[in-house]
N, C-alpha and C positions, 0 to 999 in steps of 0.2 A: 306562761301566762307574761303577753306584750304589759309594758307599765300601762298603757291606754286603760289593755283587758283591767287591771287591777283598778283603776282611777274610775272606770263605771262600776263596777260591784261597789265598791266603798261608799260613790255618789247613791248607789242604789239601796244599802242600810243605811242611807243620812237622810233616805228619804222616809223609809219606812220608819226609822226610828222618830222622825218627825211628826208626821199621821199617829203613828202611836201615842205622841205627848213625851218621849222620854227627850229626845231634845229640841228646841226650841231653832227655829230657823234662822239663818243670817242676815242681816238688816241690810239693803242697799242706797243710800240714798241716789234722787236723780233728781235735777235738775230741771223742773218745771221748762213749756215750753217757751219759747223765747219769740215775741214779737216781732221783726226784724225788720218790718217796715215801720213801724211805732219808734224802734230805736233810729232808725237812720232818720228817721222825719223830728225826732226833738233834735235831734243832732243836725239838721236842715242841709242835709251832704245829699245826693244824686248818689244813685248805684257806685258808680265808677268812684268818686269819690268814697266814699263806704268800704270797700274793699279796697282802692290803694291804700287807705288810713289804719286799714286792721288788718288787712295780711289773705282779704281772702278773696277769690275773682268773682272778676264784675256775674259770670255766672250762677254761680254759687247764691248770690246775693236772689238775682232774681227768679231763680229754683223756689227759694223759701220763703220769697215773698208770694209765688203767684200757689207754692202749695202743692207744687210740683216732687217737691221734699222737704226734709226739716233741719235742722242744724241737730246731732249727736253728739253726745261725752265728750272731749274738748271745748270741740267748736261750742257746743249748748253755756259751758259751764264761761268759755270767753267771753259770749254774750251778757251775758247774765254780771258780769265783768264789765265789759261798757257799758251796758244800760245803768251801772249802779254809779260809776263813775270817769266817766269819757275821759276826761283832762287827764287822769292822773295814768290813762293807760296811753294815752297821747304822750305825756311828759317822757313814760316810762319807755318806751320804742324809742322816742326823740334823742333821751340818754343811754342806749344800749349802742355796743360799741360795735364799729361794721364790723364784718367779719373782711380779714386782712388789713386794716389796721392794727397798730401795734403788735403784729404777728412777730414770733421771735423768729 
């Protein structure tokens, strides 16, 4: 049996154990949705300025704000940090050495 097949069988066994109450499901922390437009508005940045300041593309910002897509995973976590302390994020990004500088 393949490695993937073994993992699928193990996952099915785990699901049965959880359904029977013999095991507890794993917990997953998901960051809540972020209102990108509100975060950007608080900083008084245009979409282009916000994208450039924090490493997004203007298209991502537009899509998130217009509801065509939403930030997921690491982007959602990063936006949550920006929302809570944008000055600290900007300071960290400015302090980060650029690629190629001081390279050995």
